[in-house]
C-alpha positions in Angstrom: -17.6 -0.5 23.2 -13.8 -0.3 23.4 -12.1 0.0 20.0 -8.7 -0.3 21.4 -5.9 0.6 18.9 -7.7 0.3 15.6 -7.1 3.9 14.5 -3.4 3.6 15.2 -3.3 0.1 13.4 -5.1 1.6 10.3 -2.6 4.5 10.2 0.2 2.1 10.3 -1.2 0.0 7.4 -1.7 3.3 5.4 1.9 4.4 6.1 3.2 0.9 5.1 1.2 1.0 1.9 2.4 4.5 1.0 6.0 3.5 1.6 5.7 0.4 -0.5 4.4 2.5 -3.4 7.0 5.2 -2.8 9.9 2.8 -2.9 8.7 0.4 -5.6 7.0 2.7 -8.1 8.6 6.2 -7.7 7.5 7.4 -11.1 3.8 7.5 -10.1 1.9 9.7 -7.8 0.9 7.9 -4.6 -2.9 8.6 -5.1 -2.6 7.2 -8.7 -0.8 4.2 -7.6 -3.3 3.4 -4.8 -6.1 3.8 -7.3 -4.3 1.6 -9.8 -3.7 -1.1 -7.2 -7.4 -1.0 -6.3 -8.6 -1.5 -9.9 -5.8 -3.6 -11.4 -5.1 -6.7 -9.3 -2.0 -7.5 -11.4 -0.4 -4.1 -10.5 -1.0 -4.9 -6.7 0.4 -8.4 -7.2 3.4 -6.9 -8.8 4.0 -4.5 -6.0 3.5 -7.0 -3.3 5.7 -9.5 -5.2 8.6 -7.0 -5.2 8.3 -6.6 -1.4 7.7 -10.2 -0.2 9.3 -12.3 -2.9 12.9 -11.8 -3.6 
């Protein structure tokens, strides 16, 4: 089975998420912000809204 570039793609998604958190919510540790985005959908919606809706 050929997995192609899945590892590189996931690494890119992780870096993108870390950069969004780093630029939009600089007062919070990245690990805490990722955890908060997992458990609090409104926090995630707010982060994505800042990036994609201007």
